[in-house]
LUMKOL-342945 format. One line per field, with one value per atom (N, C-alpha, C): residue in three letters; atom name; x, y, z; chain. Coordinates in steps of 0.001 Angstrom, whole numbers, plus 500000, padded with zeros to 6 digits. Layout:
// LUMKOL-342945
residuo	(ALA,...)
atomo	(CA,...)
px	(X,...)
py	(Y,...)
pz	(Z,...)
cadena	(A,...)
This chain:
// LUMKOL-342945
residuo	(MET,MET,MET,LYS,LYS,LYS,THR,THR,THR,LEU,LEU,LEU,LEU,LEU,LEU,HIS,HIS,HIS,ILE,ILE,ILE,CYS,CYS,CYS,CYS,CYS,CYS,ALA,ALA,ALA,ASN,ASN,ASN,CYS,CYS,CYS,ALA,ALA,ALA,VAL,VAL,VAL,TYR,TYR,TYR,PRO,PRO,PRO,ILE,ILE,ILE,ASP,ASP,ASP,THR,THR,THR,LEU,LEU,LEU,LYS,LYS,LYS,LYS,LYS,LYS,ARG,ARG,ARG,GLY,GLY,GLY,ILE,ILE,ILE,ASP,ASP,ASP,ALA,ALA,ALA,ALA,ALA,ALA,GLY,GLY,GLY,PHE,PHE,PHE,TRP,TRP,TRP,TYR,TYR,TYR,ASN,ASN,ASN,PRO,PRO,PRO,ASN,ASN,ASN,ILE,ILE,ILE,HIS,HIS,HIS,PRO,PRO,PRO,LEU,LEU,LEU,THR,THR,THR,GLU,GLU,GLU,TYR,TYR,TYR,ALA,ALA,ALA,LEU,LEU,LEU,ARG,ARG,ARG,LEU,LEU,LEU,GLU,GLU,GLU,ALA,ALA,ALA,VAL,VAL,VAL,ARG,ARG,ARG,GLN,GLN,GLN,LEU,LEU,LEU,ALA,ALA,ALA,ALA,ALA,ALA,HIS,HIS,HIS,HIS,HIS,HIS,PRO,PRO,PRO,ILE,ILE,ILE,ASP,ASP,ASP,ILE,ILE,ILE,HIS,HIS,HIS,TYR,TYR,TYR,ASP,ASP,ASP,ASN,ASN,ASN,TYR,TYR,TYR,TYR,TYR,TYR,GLY,GLY,GLY,LEU,LEU,LEU,ALA,ALA,ALA,GLU,GLU,GLU,PHE,PHE,PHE,ILE,ILE,ILE,GLU,GLU,GLU,ILE,ILE,ILE,ALA,ALA,ALA,GLY,GLY,GLY,LEU,LEU,LEU,LYS,LYS,LYS,GLY,GLY,GLY,LYS,LYS,LYS,ASP,ASP,ASP,ARG,ARG,ARG,CYS,CYS,CYS,GLU,GLU,GLU,ALA,ALA,ALA,CYS,CYS,CYS,TYR,TYR,TYR,ARG,ARG,ARG,MET,MET,MET,ARG,ARG,ARG,LEU,LEU,LEU,GLU,GLU,GLU,GLU,GLU,GLU,THR,THR,THR,ALA,ALA,ALA,LYS,LYS,LYS,LYS,LYS,LYS,ALA,ALA,ALA,LYS,LYS,LYS,ALA,ALA,ALA,LEU,LEU,LEU,GLY,GLY,GLY,TYR,TYR,TYR,ASP,ASP,ASP,THR,THR,THR,PHE,PHE,PHE,SER,SER,SER,THR,THR,THR,THR,THR,THR,LEU,LEU,LEU,LEU,LEU,LEU,TYR,TYR,TYR,SER,SER,SER,VAL,VAL,VAL,TYR,TYR,TYR,GLN,GLN,GLN,LYS,LYS,LYS,HIS,HIS,HIS,GLU,GLU,GLU,LEU,LEU,LEU,ILE,ILE,ILE,VAL,VAL,VAL,GLU,GLU,GLU,THR,THR,THR,ALA,ALA,ALA,ALA,ALA,ALA,ASP,ASP,ASP,ILE,ILE,ILE,ALA,ALA,ALA,GLU,GLU,GLU,ARG,ARG,ARG,HIS,HIS,HIS,SER,SER,SER,VAL,VAL,VAL,GLU,GLU,GLU,PHE,PHE,PHE,TYR,TYR,TYR,SER,SER,SER,GLU,GLU,GLU,ASP,ASP,ASP,PHE,PHE,PHE,ARG,ARG,ARG,GLY,GLY,GLY,GLY,GLY,GLY,TRP,TRP,TRP,ARG,ARG,ARG,GLU,GLU,GLU,GLY,GLY,GLY,ILE,ILE,ILE,GLU,GLU,GLU,MET,MET,MET,SER,SER,SER,ARG,ARG,ARG,LYS,LYS,LYS,LEU,LEU,LEU,SER,SER,SER,LEU,LEU,LEU,TYR,TYR,TYR,ARG,ARG,ARG,GLN,GLN,GLN,LYS,LYS,LYS,TYR,TYR,TYR,CYS,CYS,CYS,GLY,GLY,GLY,CYS,CYS,CYS,ILE,ILE,ILE,TYR,TYR,TYR,SER,SER,SER,GLU,GLU,GLU,MET,MET,MET,GLU,GLU,GLU,ARG,ARG,ARG,TYR,TYR,TYR,ALA,ALA,ALA,GLY,GLY,GLY,LYS,LYS,LYS,MET,MET,MET,GLN,GLN,GLN,LYS,LYS,LYS,GLN,GLN,GLN,ILE,ILE,ILE,GLU,GLU,GLU,GLY,GLY,GLY,LEU,LEU,LEU,ARG,ARG,ARG,ILE,ILE,ILE,LYS,LYS,LYS)
atomo	(N,CA,C,N,CA,C,N,CA,C,N,CA,C,N,CA,C,N,CA,C,N,CA,C,N,CA,C,N,CA,C,N,CA,C,N,CA,C,N,CA,C,N,CA,C,N,CA,C,N,CA,C,N,CA,C,N,CA,C,N,CA,C,N,CA,C,N,CA,C,N,CA,C,N,CA,C,N,CA,C,N,CA,C,N,CA,C,N,CA,C,N,CA,C,N,CA,C,N,CA,C,N,CA,C,N,CA,C,N,CA,C,N,CA,C,N,CA,C,N,CA,C,N,CA,C,N,CA,C,N,CA,C,N,CA,C,N,CA,C,N,CA,C,N,CA,C,N,CA,C,N,CA,C,N,CA,C,N,CA,C,N,CA,C,N,CA,C,N,CA,C,N,CA,C,N,CA,C,N,CA,C,N,CA,C,N,CA,C,N,CA,C,N,CA,C,N,CA,C,N,CA,C,N,CA,C,N,CA,C,N,CA,C,N,CA,C,N,CA,C,N,CA,C,N,CA,C,N,CA,C,N,CA,C,N,CA,C,N,CA,C,N,CA,C,N,CA,C,N,CA,C,N,CA,C,N,CA,C,N,CA,C,N,CA,C,N,CA,C,N,CA,C,N,CA,C,N,CA,C,N,CA,C,N,CA,C,N,CA,C,N,CA,C,N,CA,C,N,CA,C,N,CA,C,N,CA,C,N,CA,C,N,CA,C,N,CA,C,N,CA,C,N,CA,C,N,CA,C,N,CA,C,N,CA,C,N,CA,C,N,CA,C,N,CA,C,N,CA,C,N,CA,C,N,CA,C,N,CA,C,N,CA,C,N,CA,C,N,CA,C,N,CA,C,N,CA,C,N,CA,C,N,CA,C,N,CA,C,N,CA,C,N,CA,C,N,CA,C,N,CA,C,N,CA,C,N,CA,C,N,CA,C,N,CA,C,N,CA,C,N,CA,C,N,CA,C,N,CA,C,N,CA,C,N,CA,C,N,CA,C,N,CA,C,N,CA,C,N,CA,C,N,CA,C,N,CA,C,N,CA,C,N,CA,C,N,CA,C,N,CA,C,N,CA,C,N,CA,C,N,CA,C,N,CA,C,N,CA,C,N,CA,C,N,CA,C,N,CA,C,N,CA,C,N,CA,C,N,CA,C,N,CA,C,N,CA,C,N,CA,C,N,CA,C,N,CA,C,N,CA,C,N,CA,C,N,CA,C,N,CA,C,N,CA,C,N,CA,C,N,CA,C,N,CA,C,N,CA,C,N,CA,C,N,CA,C,N,CA,C,N,CA,C,N,CA,C,N,CA,C,N,CA,C,N,CA,C,N,CA,C,N,CA,C,N,CA,C,N,CA,C,N,CA,C,N,CA,C,N,CA,C,N,CA,C,N,CA,C,N,CA,C,N,CA,C,N,CA,C,N,CA,C,N,CA,C,N,CA,C,N,CA,C,N,CA,C,N,CA,C,N,CA,C)
px	(686556,687051,687064,686630,686629,687714,688611,689732,689718,689944,690133,691633,692146,693575,693960,694707,695220,696175,695986,696836,697704,699019,699945,700232,700230,700430,700044,699830,699404,700455,701718,702786,702881,702694,702757,701464,700425,699137,698958,699598,699351,699561,700713,701022,700139,699987,699111,697664,697128,695750,695645,696585,696601,696748,697627,697855,696618,695988,694783,693666,693509,692494,692755,694028,694389,694115,694176,693912,692402,691592,690148,689674,690502,690150,689444,688302,687518,688109,688933,689640,689100,689007,688705,689855,690079,691164,690693,691651,691380,692551,692274,693275,693178,694192,694284,695767,696299,697737,698056,697713,698019,699510,700325,701774,702463,701795,702444,702536,703767,704020,705062,704969,704006,702671,701759,700424,700468,701408,701522,701861,702702,703039,701806,701074,699836,698894,698730,697816,698278,699571,700088,699831,700036,699838,698355,697520,696084,695596,696042,695650,696114,697301,697801,696926,696432,695538,694220,693723,692496,692715,693892,694242,694302,694890,694950,693545,692675,691301,690553,690899,690260,690687,691873,692403,692165,691909,691706,690289,689624,688274,688341,688568,688627,687932,687084,686466,687492,687533,688450,687664,687832,687264,688335,687941,688898,688607,689624,689565,690644,690241,691182,691525,692176,692602,694078,694374,695768,696160,696881,697103,698428,698754,700027,700143,699120,699180,699352,698614,698742,700132,700631,701940,703058,702903,703928,704106,703044,703163,704101,704070,704949,706370,706483,707770,708846,708460,709450,710060,709518,710008,711180,711990,713168,713028,713686,713857,712649,712818,711777,710499,710625,709436,708612,709290,708590,707844,708499,707856,706701,706912,705848,704627,704826,703708,702980,703733,703150,702349,702915,702182,700906,701044,699915,698793,699142,698148,697297,697950,697231,696508,697150,696527,695383,695479,694381,693098,693225,692055,691556,692472,692076,691292,691775,691068,689675,689583,688276,687318,687831,687010,686581,687502,687179,686079,686207,685205,683841,683847,682602,681896,682677,682089,681865,682210,681943,682946,684180,685211,685706,686150,686677,688081,688866,690260,690640,691798,692405,693862,694451,695851,696402,697623,698237,699227,699301,700273,701685,701817,703139,703928,703230,703881,704539,704348,704964,706343,706535,707750,708974,710046,711312,711956,711420,711975,711299,710191,709469,709991,709650,710052,708973,709110,708086,707662,708625,708297,707580,707994,707356,705910,705672,704304,703428,703928,703164,702895,703904,703724,702690,702800,701885,700464,700312,698994,698371,699190,698667,698079,698747,698240,696915,696864,695653,694510,694813,693796,693162,693988,693484,692577,693000,692212,690888,690840,689623,688819,689287,688595,688322,689333,689272,690643,690636,691875,692743,694059,695009,695464,695299,695775,697214,698135,699553,700105,700617,701293,702507,703614,704842,704810,704451,704346,705677,706744,708024,708617,708262,708768,708319,707275,706771,707230,708295,708785,709030,709831,710159,708920,708130,706905,705962,705826,704971,705460,706776,707345,706978,707146,706806,705311,704479,703035,702683,703292,702982,703505,704638,705169,704253,703724,702804,701554,701158,699986,700348,701636,702148,701758,701857,701524,702658,702285,703271,704147,705463,706413,707081,706718,707273,708724,709444,710872,711202,710209,710443,709173,709313,708218,706984,707173,706016,706170,706807,706919,708075,708066,709104,710491,710566,711862,712374,711505,711959,712362,711695,712084,713470,713728,715038,716113,715848,716819,717112,716115,716281,717224,717115,717848,719020,719237,720258,721651,722130,723475,723638,722669,722708,722712,721866,721773,723029,723638,724867,725984,725978,726973,726680,725402,725009,725110,724849,724827,726004,726997,728213,727896,728400,728221,726868,725997,724675,724794,724156,724110,722688,722568,721258,721215,720185,720006,718732)
py	(787007,785746,784711,783511,782393,781391,781096,780201,779024,777836,776653,776433,776506,776449,775075,774316,773041,773333,772626,772822,771590,771779,770660,770445,771530,771444,772787,772804,774030,775126,774754,775755,776496,775763,776385,777115,776933,777557,778918,779148,780354,781625,781762,782982,783137,782108,782272,782617,781997,782309,783779,784245,785638,786580,786239,787063,787125,785984,785960,786793,786672,787471,788962,789371,790789,791278,790397,790756,790733,790381,790337,789097,788067,786816,785904,785409,784491,783093,782681,781400,780383,779155,778001,777024,776200,775237,773864,773073,771693,770827,769897,768962,767666,767391,766137,765856,764887,764629,763149,762304,760881,760575,761591,761434,761406,761837,761975,760616,760260,758965,759129,758363,757312,757879,756995,757390,758279,758046,758885,760334,760520,761866,762516,761723,762205,762737,761975,762359,763644,763799,765013,766244,766106,767238,767582,766566,766801,767531,767105,767763,769218,769495,770872,771735,771168,771906,772201,771249,771483,772570,772550,773587,774952,775011,776260,776765,775877,776249,776808,776350,776854,778296,778691,780040,781008,780502,781341,781128,782198,782043,781561,780275,779697,778341,778135,776819,775890,774669,773681,772421,771978,770710,769648,768524,767460,766220,765700,764398,763569,762846,762099,760748,760826,759622,759375,758288,757907,756946,757454,756727,756016,755177,754465,753662,752911,752078,752947,754046,754945,755582,755961,756609,755643,754382,753401,753349,753625,753695,754832,755920,757061,756742,755887,755612,755125,754518,754039,755147,756344,757464,758139,758829,759503,761016,761726,763170,763973,764779,765683,764932,763742,762973,762591,762221,761839,763043,764173,765365,765813,765772,766186,765290,763995,763058,763335,763660,763959,765264,766296,767556,767307,766578,766322,765593,764588,763811,764723,765627,766487,767647,768255,769390,768958,767755,767203,767127,766595,766494,767875,768803,770158,770825,770690,771279,770661,769343,768672,769184,769295,769763,771214,772052,773458,773558,772800,772805,772337,771230,770664,771607,772365,773264,774679,774942,776248,777336,776982,777985,778536,779786,780423,779911,779673,779267,778231,777625,776779,777187,776893,777209,776212,776448,775531,776237,775776,776312,775813,774878,774446,775623,776651,777834,778700,778362,779084,778535,777247,776606,776886,777289,777500,776169,775066,773742,773038,773587,772963,773478,772771,773126,774038,775330,776326,776287,776340,776379,775098,773970,772698,772663,773216,773296,774130,775279,776178,775515,774873,774174,773060,772270,771156,771667,772689,773259,773875,774497,775098,774024,772901,771786,771271,771112,770626,771625,772902,773951,773917,773752,773704,772490,771336,770118,770146,770839,770855,772148,773038,774319,775090,775147,775976,776637,777940,778716,778391,778395,778228,779601,779878,781134,780921,781571,781403,782653,782483,783582,782995,783679,783240,783752,782860,783228,783097,782695,782437,783663,784848,786068,786209,785507,785551,784378,783694,782489,782727,783703,783963,784398,785259,785737,784568,783666,782493,781588,781444,780621,781230,782540,783211,783092,783225,783098,781699,780678,779306,779010,779590,779403,780034,781206,781878,781042,780267,779401,778031,777812,776533,775354,775555,774483,773454,772208,771148,771503,771430,771764,770479,770054,768835,769044,767934,767989,767663,767258,766905,767137,767106,767441,766576,765300,764445,763038,762868,761516,760754,759467,758621,758975,759477,759880,761151,762110,763343,763083,762144,761774,761152,760262,759632,760691,761583,762616,763518,763796,764659,764052,762728,762074,761209,761028,760084,760349,761568,761892,761643,762078,761904,760412,759628,758203,757441,757852,757184,757418,758547,758824,758003,757773,757050,755538,755029,753580,753211,752662,752319,751354,751714,750854,750951,751869,752003,752456,751716,752086,752513,753612,754147,754344,753802,753976,754703)
pz	(740931,740413,741542,741215,742172,741764,742696,742433,743399,742843,743675,743785,744996,745270,745810,744998,745492,746635,747757,748934,749113,748948,749143,750622,751399,752846,753452,754741,755416,755337,755493,755486,754158,753075,751749,751399,752182,751885,752549,753681,754469,753645,753042,752287,751043,750200,749036,749407,750439,750854,751241,752038,752472,751270,750344,749150,748272,748040,747201,747835,749157,749850,749661,749794,749639,748217,747245,745848,745532,746522,746319,745589,745559,744886,745882,745484,746305,746137,747093,746983,747975,747502,748358,748178,749168,749098,748659,748196,747801,748243,749144,749648,748853,748071,747322,747124,747872,747877,748068,747093,747241,747145,746922,746826,748183,749228,750531,751217,751565,752215,753311,754363,754669,755163,755478,755908,757157,758043,759243,758868,757843,757365,756725,755949,755323,756416,757482,758563,759254,759479,760111,759241,757953,757047,756906,756846,756770,758021,759182,760426,760452,759913,759860,758942,757844,756948,757668,758414,759197,760248,760855,761830,761153,759974,759215,758898,758467,758117,759330,760507,761721,762018,761518,761767,760617,759427,758247,757712,757344,756787,755327,755147,753802,753823,752834,752683,752061,752551,751978,751642,750411,749955,750169,750752,751053,750211,749576,748925,749615,750629,751459,750853,749746,749028,749297,749975,750215,749101,748119,746877,746760,747702,747626,746338,745986,744774,743527,743449,742300,742260,743425,743449,743064,743382,743010,741494,740745,739286,738883,739612,739360,739816,740809,741438,740466,739361,738403,737559,737653,736859,737558,736806,737355,737259,738178,738127,737712,736660,736174,735842,735239,734862,736085,737168,738395,738959,739038,739583,738690,737382,736465,736626,736753,736932,738256,739272,740582,740525,739902,739735,738929,737841,736944,737683,738464,739194,740088,740798,741735,741052,740069,739386,738477,737948,737132,737971,739178,740063,740472,740674,741062,739938,738703,737556,737405,737539,737432,738513,739730,740851,740627,740160,739893,738850,737806,736727,737269,738007,738534,739508,740277,741282,740764,739507,738910,739239,739559,739803,738469,738480,737276,736943,737996,737812,738863,738645,739668,739792,740940,741179,742188,742646,743596,744505,745725,746671,746355,745443,744994,744422,743952,743391,744463,745718,746831,747176,747049,747535,746670,747318,746612,746229,746733,746446,745268,744792,743685,742348,741308,739938,739347,739608,739284,737813,736903,735477,735049,735589,735263,735758,736929,737462,736526,736117,735248,733895,733313,732027,732135,733185,733400,733592,734412,734689,733437,732604,731366,730453,730355,729553,730123,731422,732091,731919,732072,731929,730541,729541,728166,727951,728455,728260,729016,730152,730973,730830,729985,729749,731037,731879,733080,733216,733450,733458,734671,734457,735559,736010,737294,737867,738311,737623,737911,738570,739768,740463,741166,741042,741695,743138,744057,745474,746217,745531,746193,746871,746409,747045,748490,748866,750242,751094,750641,751320,752815,753164,754579,755364,754764,755422,755710,754758,754943,756062,756162,757246,758591,758707,759968,760277,759251,759445,759943,759357,759765,761167,761522,762888,763930,763607,764540,764784,763784,763932,764500,764761,765293,764400,763081,762148,762090,761887,761699,760505,760697,759631,759156,757967,757395,756991,756825,756528,755071,754288,752889,752090,750762,749850,750095,750230,750487,749974,748834,748277,748920,748716,749316,748789,747576,747028,747689,747900,748541,749990,750627,751995,751989,751036,750934,750649,749707,749358,750554,751357,752530,753565,753761,754842,754395,753108,752611,753173,753066,753542,755029,755798,757253,757615,756957,757276,756840,755739,755307,756309,756977,758013,759273,759551,760763,760610,759413,759189,758288,758887,758150,756998,755820,754645,753973,754417,753811,752360,751482,750063,749742,749021,748669,747162,746546,745103,744820)
cadena	(A,A,A,A,A,A,A,A,A,A,A,A,A,A,A,A,A,A,A,A,A,A,A,A,A,A,A,A,A,A,A,A,A,A,A,A,A,A,A,A,A,A,A,A,A,A,A,A,A,A,A,A,A,A,A,A,A,A,A,A,A,A,A,A,A,A,A,A,A,A,A,A,A,A,A,A,A,A,A,A,A,A,A,A,A,A,A,A,A,A,A,A,A,A,A,A,A,A,A,A,A,A,A,A,A,A,A,A,A,A,A,A,A,A,A,A,A,A,A,A,A,A,A,A,A,A,A,A,A,A,A,A,A,A,A,A,A,A,A,A,A,A,A,A,A,A,A,A,A,A,A,A,A,A,A,A,A,A,A,A,A,A,A,A,A,A,A,A,A,A,A,A,A,A,A,A,A,A,A,A,A,A,A,A,A,A,A,A,A,A,A,A,A,A,A,A,A,A,A,A,A,A,A,A,A,A,A,A,A,A,A,A,A,A,A,A,A,A,A,A,A,A,A,A,A,A,A,A,A,A,A,A,A,A,A,A,A,A,A,A,A,A,A,A,A,A,A,A,A,A,A,A,A,A,A,A,A,A,A,A,A,A,A,A,A,A,A,A,A,A,A,A,A,A,A,A,A,A,A,A,A,A,A,A,A,A,A,A,A,A,A,A,A,A,A,A,A,A,A,A,A,A,A,A,A,A,A,A,A,A,A,A,A,A,A,A,A,A,A,A,A,A,A,A,A,A,A,A,A,A,A,A,A,A,A,A,A,A,A,A,A,A,A,A,A,A,A,A,A,A,A,A,A,A,A,A,A,A,A,A,A,A,A,A,A,A,A,A,A,A,A,A,A,A,A,A,A,A,A,A,A,A,A,A,A,A,A,A,A,A,A,A,A,A,A,A,A,A,A,A,A,A,A,A,A,A,A,A,A,A,A,A,A,A,A,A,A,A,A,A,A,A,A,A,A,A,A,A,A,A,A,A,A,A,A,A,A,A,A,A,A,A,A,A,A,A,A,A,A,A,A,A,A,A,A,A,A,A,A,A,A,A,A,A,A,A,A,A,A,A,A,A,A,A,A,A,A,A,A,A,A,A,A,A,A,A,A,A,A,A,A,A,A,A,A,A,A,A,A,A,A,A,A,A,A,A,A,A,A,A,A,A,A,A,A,A,A,A,A,A,A,A,A,A,A,A,A,A,A,A,A,A,A,A,A,A,A,A,A,A,A,A,A,A,A,A,A,A,A,A,A,A,A,A,A,A,A,A,A,A,A)
């Protein structure tokens, strides 16, 4: 089986890539993340994926689209809707790419993170798979969370502090910044 694996970041990719290889699945990666902001963060994560590719025998297809304008359209959404739109944006492109390149399935390293909405990712991907006539390979990689962290540390990969979007960055630092900046209001 040939799988195109959407890669959200190098740290979340290490364990799934290793697991897929052990299962005998021929996996290639796909970098497409217009949700990552600011541009400096995007560049750090992209470089970490390139570093990972240098250490792991995996082909990676890159779509270096920095989609600030597209992401701003998502920015008006709240909670689950915002995350679902972000997942959909990236998985839609992955399914299209998998279909165009002749892969049997597509998947995502988002299924590794304990911070992502696992069931929502699977639901969204199932809808996309049906519309594009390409199967979604769903595996819960979260059981390898600690192992993946150790693997990424051994490779000295850049370790990001938030999911990627401007909202996750705000949520990550809001409490700390409110303590540092007297009277700071965050909405």
